[in-house]
C-alpha positions in Angstrom: -13.5 19.1 -35.7 -14.9 20.0 -32.4 -12.2 22.3 -31.3 -11.9 20.4 -28.0 -8.2 20.3 -27.4 -8.6 18.2 -24.3 -10.1 15.3 -26.2 -7.1 15.2 -28.5 -4.5 15.4 -25.7 -6.3 13.2 -23.0 -4.5 10.2 -21.7 -5.8 7.2 -19.8 -3.5 6.3 -17.0 -3.8 3.6 -14.3 -2.1 4.2 -11.0 0.7 1.8 -12.2 1.2 3.7 -15.5 1.2 7.0 -13.6 3.9 5.6 -11.3 6.0 4.6 -14.4 5.7 8.1 -15.8 6.6 9.8 -12.5 9.5 7.4 -11.7 10.9 7.8 -15.2 11.2 11.6 -14.5 12.3 11.7 -10.9 14.2 8.4 -10.7 13.3 4.9 -9.5 11.7 3.4 -12.7 14.5 0.8 -13.1 14.6 0.0 -9.3 14.5 -3.7 -8.7 11.7 -5.0 -6.5 11.4 -8.2 -4.5 10.0 -11.1 -6.5 7.3 -13.2 -4.9 9.9 -15.7 -3.8 12.1 -12.9 -2.5 9.1 -11.6 -0.5 8.6 -15.0 1.1 12.3 -15.4 2.0 12.4 -11.8 3.4 9.4 -12.5 5.5 10.9 -15.8 6.7 14.0 -13.9 7.8 11.8 -11.3 9.5 10.0 -14.1 11.4 13.4 -15.5 12.5 14.4 -12.1 13.8 11.3 -11.6 15.9 10.8 -15.2 16.9 11.4 -14.6 20.6 8.7 -12.0 20.8 5.9 -13.9 19.0 3.1 -15.2 21.1 0.6 -16.7 18.7 2.7 -17.3 15.6 5.6 -19.1 17.4 7.7 -21.1 15.0 6.3 -19.1 12.0 9.7 -19.2 10.1 9.5 -23.0 9.9 5.9 -23.2 8.8 5.7 -22.5 5.1 1.9 -22.5 4.8 1.5 -20.1 7.7 4.3 -18.0 6.3 2.4 -17.7 3.0 -0.8 -16.6 4.9 1.3 -14.1 6.9 2.6 -12.7 3.6 -1.0 -12.2 2.4 -1.7 -10.3 5.5 1.4 -8.1 5.0 0.2 -7.5 1.4 -3.1 -6.3 2.8 -1.5 -4.1 5.4 0.4 -2.4 2.6 -2.6 -2.0 0.3 -4.7 -0.7 3.1 -1.9 1.6 4.4 -1.9 -0.1 7.8 1.3 0.8 9.6 2.9 -1.4 12.3 2.1 1.3 14.8 -1.6 1.0 14.0 -1.4 -2.8 14.7 0.5 -2.3 17.9 -2.2 0.2 19.1 -5.0 -2.1 18.1 -3.3 -5.0 19.9 -3.0 -2.9 23.1 -6.6 -1.8 22.9 -8.0 -5.3 22.2 -9.7 -6.9 25.3 -9.4 -10.4 24.0 -6.0 -12.1 24.4 -6.0 -14.2 21.2 -6.8 -11.4 18.7 -4.4 -9.1 20.7 -1.7 -11.6 20.3 -2.2 -12.0 16.6 -2.2 -8.3 16.1 0.9 -7.9 18.1 2.7 -10.6 16.3 1.7 -9.2 12.9 2.9 -5.7 14.0 6.3 -7.2 15.0 6.5 -9.1 11.8 5.6 -6.2 9.6 8.1 -4.0 11.4 10.9 -6.5 10.9 9.9 -7.1 7.2 9.9 -3.4 6.4 13.3 -2.9 8.0 14.7 -5.8 5.9 13.1 -4.3 2.7 14.8 -1.0 3.6 18.1 -2.8 3.8 17.7 -4.8 0.6 15.0 -4.5 -2.1 11.6 -2.8 -1.7 8.4 -4.7 -1.6 6.4 -4.2 -4.8 3.3 -3.3 -2.8 5.1 -0.1 -1.6 5.2 1.3 -5.2 2.1 3.4 -4.8 3.3 4.7 -1.4 6.6 5.7 -3.2 4.5 7.4 -5.9 2.6 9.4 -3.3 5.9 10.5 -1.8 7.5 11.5 -5.1 4.5 13.0 -6.9 5.3 16.5 -5.6 8.8 16.3 -7.2 7.4 15.4 -10.6 6.1 17.7 -13.4 4.1 14.9 -15.1 0.8 16.3 -14.0 1.7 20.0 -14.4 -1.2 21.8 -16.1 -3.3 18.6 -16.1 -6.8 18.0 -15.0 -7.5 14.6 -13.6 -10.8 12.9 -14.3 -11.3 9.9 -12.0 -13.8 7.5 -13.4 -14.2 3.8 -14.2 -13.0 2.7 -10.8 -15.2 0.4 -8.7 -13.4 1.8 -5.6 -10.0 2.9 -4.3 -7.7 1.3 -1.9 -6.4 3.5 0.9 -3.0 3.5 -0.9 -4.7 4.8 -4.1 -6.6 7.4 -2.2 -3.3 8.6 -0.7 -2.0 9.1 -4.3 -5.2 11.0 -5.2 -4.8 13.2 -2.1 -1.1 13.8 -3.1 -2.3 14.9 -6.6 -4.8 17.3 -5.1 -2.2 18.7 -2.6 0.1 19.3 -5.5 -2.5 21.5 -7.1 -3.7 19.1 -9.8 -7.2 20.0 -10.9 -9.8 17.3 -10.5 -12.5 17.2 -13.1 -15.8 15.9 -11.7 -16.4 12.2 -12.0 -18.9 9.9 -10.4 -16.3 7.7 -8.9 -14.0 10.4 -7.5 -12.3 10.2 -4.1 -15.0 12.1 -2.3 -17.5 9.4 -3.2 -15.2 6.6 -1.9 -13.4 7.9 1.2 -15.8 5.8 3.2 -14.5 2.8 1.5 -11.4 2.9 3.7 -13.4 2.0 6.7 -14.9 -1.0 4.9 -11.5 -2.2 3.7 -10.0 -1.8 7.2 -12.9 -3.7 8.8 -12.5 -6.5 6.2 -8.8 -6.6 6.8 -9.2 -7.0 10.6 -11.8 -9.8 10.1 -9.1 -11.7 8.2 -6.5 -11.1 10.8 -8.7 -12.0 13.7 
C-alpha cells in the first residue's frame, strides 16, 4: 500500500457527470429539457414572434432547412456563452450591412428563443450554465482538489464552470490542460463562431 489516500478516493468526472452530482444535491436533476424536436419547434415559434423585425432571415419560420441552420447557430451561441446583447453590440458595430443584418437577426431570434425556454422547458445546452450558477450552493466539491487533465480544450461554458469552482474555493491541482493554459481558446472559438454566422 502506498498510503496515498487521494488515489483511493479519486473520482473521474466529466462536466456532465459533475452536473448530475450537483443537481442531485441542490435540485434540478429530474428537470425535463427540450428534445431536439422541441428545440426546433420552440425556435420556429421564436422566429414567428420576431418575424416583423428580421431583415435577412425574413420568413425563417417557414423554411425548415434554414431553421435547422439557425438552431445550430443558437447551439453554438450557448456553447460559446455568447449572449444576445453581445450579438446586438456586434451588429451595431459592424460596418457591412449584410453581416450586421445577420447578427441582428440572430440576436433577436436568440432573445425570443431564450424567453420561450424560460416560459416552458430549458434548452439542454444551458445545463452547464445552470451548473455554473448552482455550484456555489452545492457541497459536492467541499474539501476536493480538482485535477484538470485529458481535455483537448474547453468551451467558454466549461471555462465558466471551472471559474465557478475556483471562486467557490475548490483547490486546483496542477495539470497540463488546466484553464490557465486554454483561456486563449475562447477567442479562437468566438472567431470560428462569427465566421459561421457571417
